[in-house]
mmCIF file of the N, C-alpha and C atoms, coordinates in Angstrom:
data_MODEL
# 
_entry.id   MODEL 
# 
loop_
_atom_site.group_PDB 
_atom_site.id 
_atom_site.type_symbol 
_atom_site.label_atom_id 
_atom_site.label_alt_id 
_atom_site.label_comp_id 
_atom_site.label_asym_id 
_atom_site.label_entity_id 
_atom_site.label_seq_id 
_atom_site.pdbx_PDB_ins_code 
_atom_site.Cartn_x 
_atom_site.Cartn_y 
_atom_site.Cartn_z 
_atom_site.occupancy 
_atom_site.B_iso_or_equiv 
_atom_site.pdbx_formal_charge 
_atom_site.auth_seq_id 
_atom_site.auth_comp_id 
_atom_site.auth_asym_id 
_atom_site.auth_atom_id 
_atom_site.pdbx_PDB_model_num 
ATOM 1   N N  . UNK A 1 1  ? 11.509  -2.890 -48.024 1.00 0.00 ? 1  UNK A N  1 
ATOM 2   C CA . UNK A 1 1  ? 11.403  -1.568 -47.457 1.00 0.00 ? 1  UNK A CA 1 
ATOM 3   C C  . UNK A 1 1  ? 10.155  -1.511 -46.569 1.00 0.00 ? 1  UNK A C  1 
ATOM 4   N N  . UNK A 1 2  ? 10.264  -0.756 -45.467 1.00 0.00 ? 2  UNK A N  1 
ATOM 5   C CA . UNK A 1 2  ? 9.171   -0.683 -44.513 1.00 0.00 ? 2  UNK A CA 1 
ATOM 6   C C  . UNK A 1 2  ? 8.026   0.134  -45.084 1.00 0.00 ? 2  UNK A C  1 
ATOM 7   N N  . UNK A 1 3  ? 6.828   -0.232 -44.601 1.00 0.00 ? 3  UNK A N  1 
ATOM 8   C CA . UNK A 1 3  ? 5.650   0.512  -45.028 1.00 0.00 ? 3  UNK A CA 1 
ATOM 9   C C  . UNK A 1 3  ? 5.715   1.927  -44.451 1.00 0.00 ? 3  UNK A C  1 
ATOM 10  N N  . UNK A 1 4  ? 5.267   2.901  -45.205 1.00 0.00 ? 4  UNK A N  1 
ATOM 11  C CA . UNK A 1 4  ? 5.282   4.270  -44.686 1.00 0.00 ? 4  UNK A CA 1 
ATOM 12  C C  . UNK A 1 4  ? 4.248   4.420  -43.559 1.00 0.00 ? 4  UNK A C  1 
ATOM 13  N N  . UNK A 1 5  ? 4.550   5.311  -42.631 1.00 0.00 ? 5  UNK A N  1 
ATOM 14  C CA . UNK A 1 5  ? 3.646   5.584  -41.521 1.00 0.00 ? 5  UNK A CA 1 
ATOM 15  C C  . UNK A 1 5  ? 2.547   6.507  -42.034 1.00 0.00 ? 5  UNK A C  1 
ATOM 16  N N  . UNK A 1 6  ? 1.330   6.137  -41.739 1.00 0.00 ? 6  UNK A N  1 
ATOM 17  C CA . UNK A 1 6  ? 0.205   6.931  -42.213 1.00 0.00 ? 6  UNK A CA 1 
ATOM 18  C C  . UNK A 1 6  ? -0.379  7.756  -41.069 1.00 0.00 ? 6  UNK A C  1 
ATOM 19  N N  . UNK A 1 7  ? -1.203  8.687  -41.443 1.00 0.00 ? 7  UNK A N  1 
ATOM 20  C CA . UNK A 1 7  ? -1.915  9.497  -40.452 1.00 0.00 ? 7  UNK A CA 1 
ATOM 21  C C  . UNK A 1 7  ? -2.759  8.585  -39.562 1.00 0.00 ? 7  UNK A C  1 
ATOM 22  N N  . UNK A 1 8  ? -3.348  7.570  -40.137 1.00 0.00 ? 8  UNK A N  1 
ATOM 23  C CA . UNK A 1 8  ? -4.165  6.631  -39.365 1.00 0.00 ? 8  UNK A CA 1 
ATOM 24  C C  . UNK A 1 8  ? -3.313  5.915  -38.323 1.00 0.00 ? 8  UNK A C  1 
ATOM 25  N N  . UNK A 1 9  ? -2.078  5.560  -38.691 1.00 0.00 ? 9  UNK A N  1 
ATOM 26  C CA . UNK A 1 9  ? -1.174  4.915  -37.731 1.00 0.00 ? 9  UNK A CA 1 
ATOM 27  C C  . UNK A 1 9  ? -0.846  5.866  -36.575 1.00 0.00 ? 9  UNK A C  1 
ATOM 28  N N  . UNK A 1 10 ? -0.555  7.094  -36.933 1.00 0.00 ? 10 UNK A N  1 
ATOM 29  C CA . UNK A 1 10 ? -0.233  8.091  -35.914 1.00 0.00 ? 10 UNK A CA 1 
ATOM 30  C C  . UNK A 1 10 ? -1.432  8.333  -35.008 1.00 0.00 ? 10 UNK A C  1 
ATOM 31  N N  . UNK A 1 11 ? -2.613  8.428  -35.610 1.00 0.00 ? 11 UNK A N  1 
ATOM 32  C CA . UNK A 1 11 ? -3.831  8.650  -34.834 1.00 0.00 ? 11 UNK A CA 1 
ATOM 33  C C  . UNK A 1 11 ? -4.100  7.466  -33.905 1.00 0.00 ? 11 UNK A C  1 
ATOM 34  N N  . UNK A 1 12 ? -3.865  6.256  -34.381 1.00 0.00 ? 12 UNK A N  1 
ATOM 35  C CA . UNK A 1 12 ? -4.061  5.063  -33.558 1.00 0.00 ? 12 UNK A CA 1 
ATOM 36  C C  . UNK A 1 12 ? -3.109  5.067  -32.366 1.00 0.00 ? 12 UNK A C  1 
ATOM 37  N N  . UNK A 1 13 ? -1.865  5.460  -32.590 1.00 0.00 ? 13 UNK A N  1 
ATOM 38  C CA . UNK A 1 13 ? -0.894  5.562  -31.491 1.00 0.00 ? 13 UNK A CA 1 
ATOM 39  C C  . UNK A 1 13 ? -1.329  6.641  -30.489 1.00 0.00 ? 13 UNK A C  1 
ATOM 40  N N  . UNK A 1 14 ? -1.805  7.756  -31.037 1.00 0.00 ? 14 UNK A N  1 
ATOM 41  C CA . UNK A 1 14 ? -2.282  8.833  -30.174 1.00 0.00 ? 14 UNK A CA 1 
ATOM 42  C C  . UNK A 1 14 ? -3.450  8.360  -29.315 1.00 0.00 ? 14 UNK A C  1 
ATOM 43  N N  . UNK A 1 15 ? -4.398  7.680  -29.916 1.00 0.00 ? 15 UNK A N  1 
ATOM 44  C CA . UNK A 1 15 ? -5.566  7.179  -29.175 1.00 0.00 ? 15 UNK A CA 1 
ATOM 45  C C  . UNK A 1 15 ? -5.148  6.178  -28.105 1.00 0.00 ? 15 UNK A C  1 
ATOM 46  N N  . UNK A 1 16 ? -4.215  5.301  -28.441 1.00 0.00 ? 16 UNK A N  1 
ATOM 47  C CA . UNK A 1 16 ? -3.729  4.319  -27.462 1.00 0.00 ? 16 UNK A CA 1 
ATOM 48  C C  . UNK A 1 16 ? -3.034  5.032  -26.304 1.00 0.00 ? 16 UNK A C  1 
ATOM 49  N N  . UNK A 1 17 ? -2.247  6.039  -26.645 1.00 0.00 ? 17 UNK A N  1 
ATOM 50  C CA . UNK A 1 17 ? -1.533  6.797  -25.618 1.00 0.00 ? 17 UNK A CA 1 
ATOM 51  C C  . UNK A 1 17 ? -2.531  7.549  -24.733 1.00 0.00 ? 17 UNK A C  1 
ATOM 52  N N  . UNK A 1 18 ? -3.537  8.144  -25.334 1.00 0.00 ? 18 UNK A N  1 
ATOM 53  C CA . UNK A 1 18 ? -4.549  8.879  -24.569 1.00 0.00 ? 18 UNK A CA 1 
ATOM 54  C C  . UNK A 1 18 ? -5.336  7.929  -23.658 1.00 0.00 ? 18 UNK A C  1 
ATOM 55  N N  . UNK A 1 19 ? -5.666  6.751  -24.171 1.00 0.00 ? 19 UNK A N  1 
ATOM 56  C CA . UNK A 1 19 ? -6.396  5.767  -23.370 1.00 0.00 ? 19 UNK A CA 1 
ATOM 57  C C  . UNK A 1 19 ? -5.556  5.337  -22.165 1.00 0.00 ? 19 UNK A C  1 
ATOM 58  N N  . UNK A 1 20 ? -4.264  5.141  -22.385 1.00 0.00 ? 20 UNK A N  1 
ATOM 59  C CA . UNK A 1 20 ? -3.374  4.767  -21.278 1.00 0.00 ? 20 UNK A CA 1 
ATOM 60  C C  . UNK A 1 20 ? -3.276  5.908  -20.263 1.00 0.00 ? 20 UNK A C  1 
ATOM 61  N N  . UNK A 1 21 ? -3.199  7.135  -20.736 1.00 0.00 ? 21 UNK A N  1 
ATOM 62  C CA . UNK A 1 21 ? -3.149  8.284  -19.834 1.00 0.00 ? 21 UNK A CA 1 
ATOM 63  C C  . UNK A 1 21 ? -4.445  8.383  -19.027 1.00 0.00 ? 21 UNK A C  1 
ATOM 64  N N  . UNK A 1 22 ? -5.576  8.152  -19.676 1.00 0.00 ? 22 UNK A N  1 
ATOM 65  C CA . UNK A 1 22 ? -6.865  8.177  -18.973 1.00 0.00 ? 22 UNK A CA 1 
ATOM 66  C C  . UNK A 1 22 ? -6.927  7.079  -17.914 1.00 0.00 ? 22 UNK A C  1 
ATOM 67  N N  . UNK A 1 23 ? -6.426  5.902  -18.255 1.00 0.00 ? 23 UNK A N  1 
ATOM 68  C CA . UNK A 1 23 ? -6.416  4.791  -17.307 1.00 0.00 ? 23 UNK A CA 1 
ATOM 69  C C  . UNK A 1 23 ? -5.551  5.127  -16.095 1.00 0.00 ? 23 UNK A C  1 
ATOM 70  N N  . UNK A 1 24 ? -4.379  5.684  -16.358 1.00 0.00 ? 24 UNK A N  1 
ATOM 71  C CA . UNK A 1 24 ? -3.476  6.046  -15.262 1.00 0.00 ? 24 UNK A CA 1 
ATOM 72  C C  . UNK A 1 24 ? -4.069  7.159  -14.400 1.00 0.00 ? 24 UNK A C  1 
ATOM 73  N N  . UNK A 1 25 ? -4.728  8.104  -15.043 1.00 0.00 ? 25 UNK A N  1 
ATOM 74  C CA . UNK A 1 25 ? -5.364  9.183  -14.300 1.00 0.00 ? 25 UNK A CA 1 
ATOM 75  C C  . UNK A 1 25 ? -6.477  8.643  -13.406 1.00 0.00 ? 25 UNK A C  1 
ATOM 76  N N  . UNK A 1 26 ? -7.275  7.736  -13.931 1.00 0.00 ? 26 UNK A N  1 
ATOM 77  C CA . UNK A 1 26 ? -8.349  7.134  -13.138 1.00 0.00 ? 26 UNK A CA 1 
ATOM 78  C C  . UNK A 1 26 ? -7.770  6.346  -11.969 1.00 0.00 ? 26 UNK A C  1 
ATOM 79  N N  . UNK A 1 27 ? -6.680  5.647  -12.198 1.00 0.00 ? 27 UNK A N  1 
ATOM 80  C CA . UNK A 1 27 ? -6.017  4.887  -11.131 1.00 0.00 ? 27 UNK A CA 1 
ATOM 81  C C  . UNK A 1 27 ? -5.479  5.838  -10.061 1.00 0.00 ? 27 UNK A C  1 
ATOM 82  N N  . UNK A 1 28 ? -4.896  6.938  -10.491 1.00 0.00 ? 28 UNK A N  1 
ATOM 83  C CA . UNK A 1 28 ? -4.378  7.928  -9.540  1.00 0.00 ? 28 UNK A CA 1 
ATOM 84  C C  . UNK A 1 28 ? -5.529  8.525  -8.722  1.00 0.00 ? 28 UNK A C  1 
ATOM 85  N N  . UNK A 1 29 ? -6.651  8.807  -9.373  1.00 0.00 ? 29 UNK A N  1 
ATOM 86  C CA . UNK A 1 29 ? -7.813  9.332  -8.660  1.00 0.00 ? 29 UNK A CA 1 
ATOM 87  C C  . UNK A 1 29 ? -8.323  8.324  -7.633  1.00 0.00 ? 29 UNK A C  1 
ATOM 88  N N  . UNK A 1 30 ? -8.363  7.064  -8.004  1.00 0.00 ? 30 UNK A N  1 
ATOM 89  C CA . UNK A 1 30 ? -8.823  6.014  -7.094  1.00 0.00 ? 30 UNK A CA 1 
ATOM 90  C C  . UNK A 1 30 ? -7.902  5.913  -5.883  1.00 0.00 ? 30 UNK A C  1 
ATOM 91  N N  . UNK A 1 31 ? -6.602  5.944  -6.137  1.00 0.00 ? 31 UNK A N  1 
ATOM 92  C CA . UNK A 1 31 ? -5.637  5.856  -5.034  1.00 0.00 ? 31 UNK A CA 1 
ATOM 93  C C  . UNK A 1 31 ? -5.721  7.083  -4.129  1.00 0.00 ? 31 UNK A C  1 
ATOM 94  N N  . UNK A 1 32 ? -5.934  8.254  -4.726  1.00 0.00 ? 32 UNK A N  1 
ATOM 95  C CA . UNK A 1 32 ? -6.060  9.470  -3.920  1.00 0.00 ? 32 UNK A CA 1 
ATOM 96  C C  . UNK A 1 32 ? -7.300  9.381  -3.031  1.00 0.00 ? 32 UNK A C  1 
ATOM 97  N N  . UNK A 1 33 ? -8.392  8.866  -3.563  1.00 0.00 ? 33 UNK A N  1 
ATOM 98  C CA . UNK A 1 33 ? -9.614  8.714  -2.768  1.00 0.00 ? 33 UNK A CA 1 
ATOM 99  C C  . UNK A 1 33 ? -9.390  7.727  -1.625  1.00 0.00 ? 33 UNK A C  1 
ATOM 100 N N  . UNK A 1 34 ? -8.695  6.628  -1.898  1.00 0.00 ? 34 UNK A N  1 
ATOM 101 C CA . UNK A 1 34 ? -8.389  5.657  -0.841  1.00 0.00 ? 34 UNK A CA 1 
ATOM 102 C C  . UNK A 1 34 ? -7.494  6.288  0.225   1.00 0.00 ? 34 UNK A C  1 
ATOM 103 N N  . UNK A 1 35 ? -6.511  7.057  -0.214  1.00 0.00 ? 35 UNK A N  1 
ATOM 104 C CA . UNK A 1 35 ? -5.607  7.713  0.733   1.00 0.00 ? 35 UNK A CA 1 
ATOM 105 C C  . UNK A 1 35 ? -6.379  8.705  1.597   1.00 0.00 ? 35 UNK A C  1 
ATOM 106 N N  . UNK A 1 36 ? -7.315  9.420  1.002   1.00 0.00 ? 36 UNK A N  1 
ATOM 107 C CA . UNK A 1 36 ? -8.139  10.375 1.759   1.00 0.00 ? 36 UNK A CA 1 
ATOM 108 C C  . UNK A 1 36 ? -8.959  9.646  2.821   1.00 0.00 ? 36 UNK A C  1 
ATOM 109 N N  . UNK A 1 37 ? -9.534  8.501  2.466   1.00 0.00 ? 37 UNK A N  1 
ATOM 110 C CA . UNK A 1 37 ? -10.302 7.720  3.445   1.00 0.00 ? 37 UNK A CA 1 
ATOM 111 C C  . UNK A 1 37 ? -9.416  7.235  4.581   1.00 0.00 ? 37 UNK A C  1 
ATOM 112 N N  . UNK A 1 38 ? -8.225  6.755  4.228   1.00 0.00 ? 38 UNK A N  1 
ATOM 113 C CA . UNK A 1 38 ? -7.292  6.296  5.261   1.00 0.00 ? 38 UNK A CA 1 
ATOM 114 C C  . UNK A 1 38 ? -6.875  7.448  6.174   1.00 0.00 ? 38 UNK A C  1 
ATOM 115 N N  . UNK A 1 39 ? -6.656  8.614  5.585   1.00 0.00 ? 39 UNK A N  1 
ATOM 116 C CA . UNK A 1 39 ? -6.275  9.779  6.376   1.00 0.00 ? 39 UNK A CA 1 
ATOM 117 C C  . UNK A 1 39 ? -7.401  10.168 7.327   1.00 0.00 ? 39 UNK A C  1 
ATOM 118 N N  . UNK A 1 40 ? -8.634  10.145 6.862   1.00 0.00 ? 40 UNK A N  1 
ATOM 119 C CA . UNK A 1 40 ? -9.769  10.465 7.729   1.00 0.00 ? 40 UNK A CA 1 
ATOM 120 C C  . UNK A 1 40 ? -9.873  9.479  8.887   1.00 0.00 ? 40 UNK A C  1 
ATOM 121 N N  . UNK A 1 41 ? -9.690  8.180  8.590   1.00 0.00 ? 41 UNK A N  1 
ATOM 122 C CA . UNK A 1 41 ? -9.724  7.173  9.664   1.00 0.00 ? 41 UNK A CA 1 
ATOM 123 C C  . UNK A 1 41 ? -8.594  7.416  10.656  1.00 0.00 ? 41 UNK A C  1 
ATOM 124 N N  . UNK A 1 42 ? -7.413  7.712  10.144  1.00 0.00 ? 42 UNK A N  1 
ATOM 125 C CA . UNK A 1 42 ? -6.257  7.968  11.005  1.00 0.00 ? 42 UNK A CA 1 
ATOM 126 C C  . UNK A 1 42 ? -6.496  9.188  11.884  1.00 0.00 ? 42 UNK A C  1 
ATOM 127 N N  . UNK A 1 43 ? -7.098  10.231 11.319  1.00 0.00 ? 43 UNK A N  1 
ATOM 128 C CA . UNK A 1 43 ? -7.393  11.420 12.119  1.00 0.00 ? 43 UNK A CA 1 
ATOM 129 C C  . UNK A 1 43 ? -8.389  11.103 13.225  1.00 0.00 ? 43 UNK A C  1 
ATOM 130 N N  . UNK A 1 44 ? -9.390  10.256 12.932  1.00 0.00 ? 44 UNK A N  1 
ATOM 131 C CA . UNK A 1 44 ? -10.346 9.863  13.967  1.00 0.00 ? 44 UNK A CA 1 
ATOM 132 C C  . UNK A 1 44 ? -9.651  9.068  15.070  1.00 0.00 ? 44 UNK A C  1 
ATOM 133 N N  . UNK A 1 45 ? -8.785  8.145  14.675  1.00 0.00 ? 45 UNK A N  1 
ATOM 134 C CA . UNK A 1 45 ? -8.059  7.339  15.661  1.00 0.00 ? 45 UNK A CA 1 
ATOM 135 C C  . UNK A 1 45 ? -7.169  8.239  16.522  1.00 0.00 ? 45 UNK A C  1 
ATOM 136 N N  . UNK A 1 46 ? -6.485  9.181  15.889  1.00 0.00 ? 46 UNK A N  1 
ATOM 137 C CA . UNK A 1 46 ? -5.610  10.087 16.639  1.00 0.00 ? 46 UNK A CA 1 
ATOM 138 C C  . UNK A 1 46 ? -6.419  10.930 17.619  1.00 0.00 ? 46 UNK A C  1 
ATOM 139 N N  . UNK A 1 47 ? -7.572  11.428 17.179  1.00 0.00 ? 47 UNK A N  1 
ATOM 140 C CA . UNK A 1 47 ? -8.413  12.236 18.065  1.00 0.00 ? 47 UNK A CA 1 
ATOM 141 C C  . UNK A 1 47 ? -8.908  11.399 19.238  1.00 0.00 ? 47 UNK A C  1 
ATOM 142 N N  . UNK A 1 48 ? -9.352  10.182 18.956  1.00 0.00 ? 48 UNK A N  1 
ATOM 143 C CA . UNK A 1 48 ? -9.816  9.292  20.032  1.00 0.00 ? 48 UNK A CA 1 
ATOM 144 C C  . UNK A 1 48 ? -8.688  8.972  20.995  1.00 0.00 ? 48 UNK A C  1 
ATOM 145 N N  . UNK A 1 49 ? -7.514  8.705  20.463  1.00 0.00 ? 49 UNK A N  1 
ATOM 146 C CA . UNK A 1 49 ? -6.357  8.386  21.296  1.00 0.00 ? 49 UNK A CA 1 
ATOM 147 C C  . UNK A 1 49 ? -6.005  9.577  22.187  1.00 0.00 ? 49 UNK A C  1 
ATOM 148 N N  . UNK A 1 50 ? -6.033  10.773 21.611  1.00 0.00 ? 50 UNK A N  1 
ATOM 149 C CA . UNK A 1 50 ? -5.730  11.970 22.404  1.00 0.00 ? 50 UNK A CA 1 
ATOM 150 C C  . UNK A 1 50 ? -6.723  12.133 23.547  1.00 0.00 ? 50 UNK A C  1 
ATOM 151 N N  . UNK A 1 51 ? -8.015  11.906 23.255  1.00 0.00 ? 51 UNK A N  1 
ATOM 152 C CA . UNK A 1 51 ? -9.025  12.012 24.314  1.00 0.00 ? 51 UNK A CA 1 
ATOM 153 C C  . UNK A 1 51 ? -8.782  10.963 25.395  1.00 0.00 ? 51 UNK A C  1 
ATOM 154 N N  . UNK A 1 52 ? -8.478  9.746  24.978  1.00 0.00 ? 52 UNK A N  1 
ATOM 155 C CA . UNK A 1 52 ? -8.244  8.680  25.954  1.00 0.00 ? 52 UNK A CA 1 
ATOM 156 C C  . UNK A 1 52 ? -7.021  8.976  26.814  1.00 0.00 ? 52 UNK A C  1 
ATOM 157 N N  . UNK A 1 53 ? -5.953  9.451  26.205  1.00 0.00 ? 53 UNK A N  1 
ATOM 158 C CA . UNK A 1 53 ? -4.741  9.768  26.960  1.00 0.00 ? 53 UNK A CA 1 
ATOM 159 C C  . UNK A 1 53 ? -5.015  10.919 27.920  1.00 0.00 ? 53 UNK A C  1 
ATOM 160 N N  . UNK A 1 54 ? -5.756  11.929 27.445  1.00 0.00 ? 54 UNK A N  1 
ATOM 161 C CA . UNK A 1 54 ? -6.087  13.058 28.322  1.00 0.00 ? 54 UNK A CA 1 
ATOM 162 C C  . UNK A 1 54 ? -6.890  12.576 29.529  1.00 0.00 ? 54 UNK A C  1 
ATOM 163 N N  . UNK A 1 55 ? -7.853  11.705 29.277  1.00 0.00 ? 55 UNK A N  1 
ATOM 164 C CA . UNK A 1 55 ? -8.644  11.160 30.381  1.00 0.00 ? 55 UNK A CA 1 
ATOM 165 C C  . UNK A 1 55 ? -7.794  10.347 31.335  1.00 0.00 ? 55 UNK A C  1 
ATOM 166 N N  . UNK A 1 56 ? -6.886  9.571  30.792  1.00 0.00 ? 56 UNK A N  1 
ATOM 167 C CA . UNK A 1 56 ? -6.010  8.742  31.626  1.00 0.00 ? 56 UNK A CA 1 
ATOM 168 C C  . UNK A 1 56 ? -5.085  9.608  32.467  1.00 0.00 ? 56 UNK A C  1 
ATOM 169 N N  . UNK A 1 57 ? -4.487  10.624 31.862  1.00 0.00 ? 57 UNK A N  1 
ATOM 170 C CA . UNK A 1 57 ? -3.575  11.475 32.629  1.00 0.00 ? 57 UNK A CA 1 
ATOM 171 C C  . UNK A 1 57 ? -4.336  12.256 33.687  1.00 0.00 ? 57 UNK A C  1 
ATOM 172 N N  . UNK A 1 58 ? -5.567  12.656 33.381  1.00 0.00 ? 58 UNK A N  1 
ATOM 173 C CA . UNK A 1 58 ? -6.373  13.345 34.386  1.00 0.00 ? 58 UNK A CA 1 
ATOM 174 C C  . UNK A 1 58 ? -6.656  12.423 35.565  1.00 0.00 ? 58 UNK A C  1 
ATOM 175 N N  . UNK A 1 59 ? -7.069  11.200 35.273  1.00 0.00 ? 59 UNK A N  1 
ATOM 176 C CA . UNK A 1 59 ? -7.346  10.247 36.354  1.00 0.00 ? 59 UNK A CA 1 
ATOM 177 C C  . UNK A 1 59 ? -6.070  9.913  37.131  1.00 0.00 ? 59 UNK A C  1 
ATOM 178 N N  . UNK A 1 60 ? -4.960  9.757  36.435  1.00 0.00 ? 60 UNK A N  1 
ATOM 179 C CA . UNK A 1 60 ? -3.695  9.450  37.093  1.00 0.00 ? 60 UNK A CA 1 
ATOM 180 C C  . UNK A 1 60 ? -3.293  10.613 38.000  1.00 0.00 ? 60 UNK A C  1 
ATOM 181 N N  . UNK A 1 61 ? -3.441  11.833 37.496  1.00 0.00 ? 61 UNK A N  1 
ATOM 182 C CA . UNK A 1 61 ? -3.106  13.011 38.297  1.00 0.00 ? 61 UNK A CA 1 
ATOM 183 C C  . UNK A 1 61 ? -3.961  13.093 39.545  1.00 0.00 ? 61 UNK A C  1 
ATOM 184 N N  . UNK A 1 62 ? -5.253  12.830 39.411  1.00 0.00 ? 62 UNK A N  1 
ATOM 185 C CA . UNK A 1 62 ? -6.137  12.852 40.575  1.00 0.00 ? 62 UNK A CA 1 
ATOM 186 C C  . UNK A 1 62 ? -5.744  11.770 41.584  1.00 0.00 ? 62 UNK A C  1 
ATOM 187 N N  . UNK A 1 63 ? -5.381  10.592 41.079  1.00 0.00 ? 63 UNK A N  1 
ATOM 188 C CA . UNK A 1 63 ? -4.965  9.502  41.956  1.00 0.00 ? 63 UNK A CA 1 
ATOM 189 C C  . UNK A 1 63 ? -3.728  9.906  42.764  1.00 0.00 ? 63 UNK A C  1 
ATOM 190 N N  . UNK A 1 64 ? -2.748  10.471 42.073  1.00 0.00 ? 64 UNK A N  1 
ATOM 191 C CA . UNK A 1 64 ? -1.512  10.870 42.758  1.00 0.00 ? 64 UNK A CA 1 
ATOM 192 C C  . UNK A 1 64 ? -1.793  11.983 43.757  1.00 0.00 ? 64 UNK A C  1 
ATOM 193 N N  . UNK A 1 65 ? -2.604  12.964 43.372  1.00 0.00 ? 65 UNK A N  1 
ATOM 194 C CA . UNK A 1 65 ? -2.947  14.043 44.302  1.00 0.00 ? 65 UNK A CA 1 
ATOM 195 C C  . UNK A 1 65 ? -3.628  13.489 45.554  1.00 0.00 ? 65 UNK A C  1 
ATOM 196 N N  . UNK A 1 66 ? -4.583  12.605 45.362  1.00 0.00 ? 66 UNK A N  1 
ATOM 197 C CA . UNK A 1 66 ? -5.295  12.029 46.509  1.00 0.00 ? 66 UNK A CA 1 
ATOM 198 C C  . UNK A 1 66 ? -4.370  11.178 47.371  1.00 0.00 ? 66 UNK A C  1 
ATOM 199 N N  . UNK A 1 67 ? -3.394  10.574 46.756  1.00 0.00 ? 67 UNK A N  1 
ATOM 200 C CA . UNK A 1 67 ? -2.448  9.743  47.480  1.00 0.00 ? 67 UNK A CA 1 
ATOM 201 C C  . UNK A 1 67 ? -1.468  10.593 48.291  1.00 0.00 ? 67 UNK A C  1 
ATOM 202 N N  . UNK A 1 68 ? -1.010  11.689 47.713  1.00 0.00 ? 68 UNK A N  1 
ATOM 203 C CA . UNK A 1 68 ? 0.040   12.505 48.316  1.00 0.00 ? 68 UNK A CA 1 
ATOM 204 C C  . UNK A 1 68 ? -0.512  13.576 49.249  1.00 0.00 ? 68 UNK A C  1 
ATOM 205 N N  . UNK A 1 69 ? -1.689  14.104 48.926  1.00 0.00 ? 69 UNK A N  1 
ATOM 206 C CA . UNK A 1 69 ? -2.219  15.265 49.658  1.00 0.00 ? 69 UNK A CA 1 
ATOM 207 C C  . UNK A 1 69 ? -2.250  15.096 51.178  1.00 0.00 ? 69 UNK A C  1 
ATOM 208 N N  . UNK A 1 70 ? -2.788  14.010 51.709  1.00 0.00 ? 70 UNK A N  1 
ATOM 209 C CA . UNK A 1 70 ? -2.850  13.909 53.183  1.00 0.00 ? 70 UNK A CA 1 
ATOM 210 C C  . UNK A 1 70 ? -1.475  13.979 53.845  1.00 0.00 ? 70 UNK A C  1 
ATOM 211 N N  . UNK A 1 71 ? -0.508  13.317 53.249  1.00 0.00 ? 71 UNK A N  1 
ATOM 212 C CA . UNK A 1 71 ? 0.840   13.321 53.842  1.00 0.00 ? 71 UNK A CA 1 
ATOM 213 C C  . UNK A 1 71 ? 1.484   14.698 53.725  1.00 0.00 ? 71 UNK A C  1 
ATOM 214 N N  . UNK A 1 72 ? 1.270   15.378 52.620  1.00 0.00 ? 72 UNK A N  1 
ATOM 215 C CA . UNK A 1 72 ? 1.870   16.702 52.430  1.00 0.00 ? 72 UNK A CA 1 
ATOM 216 C C  . UNK A 1 72 ? 1.248   17.706 53.391  1.00 0.00 ? 72 UNK A C  1 
ATOM 217 N N  . UNK A 1 73 ? -0.055  17.662 53.515  1.00 0.00 ? 73 UNK A N  1 
ATOM 218 C CA . UNK A 1 73 ? -0.731  18.581 54.438  1.00 0.00 ? 73 UNK A CA 1 
ATOM 219 C C  . UNK A 1 73 ? -0.210  18.352 55.852  1.00 0.00 ? 73 UNK A C  1 
ATOM 220 N N  . UNK A 1 74 ? -0.146  17.104 56.279  1.00 0.00 ? 74 UNK A N  1 
ATOM 221 C CA . UNK A 1 74 ? 0.349   16.786 57.628  1.00 0.00 ? 74 UNK A CA 1 
ATOM 222 C C  . UNK A 1 74 ? 1.801   17.257 57.788  1.00 0.00 ? 74 UNK A C  1 
ATOM 223 N N  . UNK A 1 75 ? 2.632   17.014 56.775  1.00 0.00 ? 75 UNK A N  1 
ATOM 224 C CA . UNK A 1 75 ? 4.040   17.396 56.844  1.00 0.00 ? 75 UNK A CA 1 
ATOM 225 C C  . UNK A 1 75 ? 4.181   18.918 56.980  1.00 0.00 ? 75 UNK A C  1 
ATOM 226 N N  . UNK A 1 76 ? 3.409   19.684 56.217  1.00 0.00 ? 76 UNK A N  1 
ATOM 227 C CA . UNK A 1 76 ? 3.470   21.138 56.309  1.00 0.00 ? 76 UNK A CA 1 
ATOM 228 C C  . UNK A 1 76 ? 2.984   21.605 57.685  1.00 0.00 ? 76 UNK A C  1 
ATOM 229 N N  . UNK A 1 77 ? 1.879   21.036 58.145  1.00 0.00 ? 77 UNK A N  1 
ATOM 230 C CA . UNK A 1 77 ? 1.331   21.447 59.435  1.00 0.00 ? 77 UNK A CA 1 
ATOM 231 C C  . UNK A 1 77 ? 2.299   21.132 60.565  1.00 0.00 ? 77 UNK A C  1 
ATOM 232 N N  . UNK A 1 78 ? 3.004   20.016 60.489  1.00 0.00 ? 78 UNK A N  1 
ATOM 233 C CA . UNK A 1 78 ? 4.008   19.676 61.499  1.00 0.00 ? 78 UNK A CA 1 
ATOM 234 C C  . UNK A 1 78 ? 5.129   20.688 61.542  1.00 0.00 ? 78 UNK A C  1 
ATOM 235 N N  . UNK A 1 79 ? 5.376   21.372 60.435  1.00 0.00 ? 79 UNK A N  1 
ATOM 236 C CA . UNK A 1 79 ? 6.430   22.364 60.357  1.00 0.00 ? 79 UNK A CA 1 
ATOM 237 C C  . UNK A 1 79 ? 5.885   23.794 60.562  1.00 0.00 ? 79 UNK A C  1 
ATOM 238 N N  . UNK A 1 80 ? 4.617   23.868 60.958  1.00 0.00 ? 80 UNK A N  1 
ATOM 239 C CA . UNK A 1 80 ? 4.019   25.177 61.254  1.00 0.00 ? 80 UNK A CA 1 
ATOM 240 C C  . UNK A 1 80 ? 3.539   25.931 60.037  1.00 0.00 ? 80 UNK A C  1 
ATOM 241 N N  . UNK A 1 81 ? 3.403   25.281 58.922  1.00 0.00 ? 81 UNK A N  1 
ATOM 242 C CA . UNK A 1 81 ? 2.913   25.938 57.711  1.00 0.00 ? 81 UNK A CA 1 
ATOM 243 C C  . UNK A 1 81 ? 1.445   25.642 57.574  1.00 0.00 ? 81 UNK A C  1 
ATOM 244 N N  . UNK A 1 82 ? 0.620   26.719 57.543  1.00 0.00 ? 82 UNK A N  1 
ATOM 245 C CA . UNK A 1 82 ? -0.809  26.543 57.389  1.00 0.00 ? 82 UNK A CA 1 
ATOM 246 C C  . UNK A 1 82 ? -1.145  26.177 55.942  1.00 0.00 ? 82 UNK A C  1 
ATOM 247 N N  . UNK A 1 83 ? -1.973  25.171 55.821  1.00 0.00 ? 83 UNK A N  1 
ATOM 248 C CA . UNK A 1 83 ? -2.400  24.736 54.500  1.00 0.00 ? 83 UNK A CA 1 
ATOM 249 C C  . UNK A 1 83 ? -3.909  24.774 54.458  1.00 0.00 ? 83 UNK A C  1 
# 
């Protein structure tokens, strides 16, 4: 016949279960902190990328304007439109 379960056995199981829960909680906290750091880095990269793209589109727009403007002004003036 099996030995009866004692309060000490139950308490030992409870302590083991609590220790495992604490370990898992600490692991979850560690992963959350790592995820937060990765998110902060990603936000910095996204902000930098947005600034770079904005600068590039501004420069591209200026290039196109400078390229097209003389011909457009001449074309309008040839048609009697004051610019």
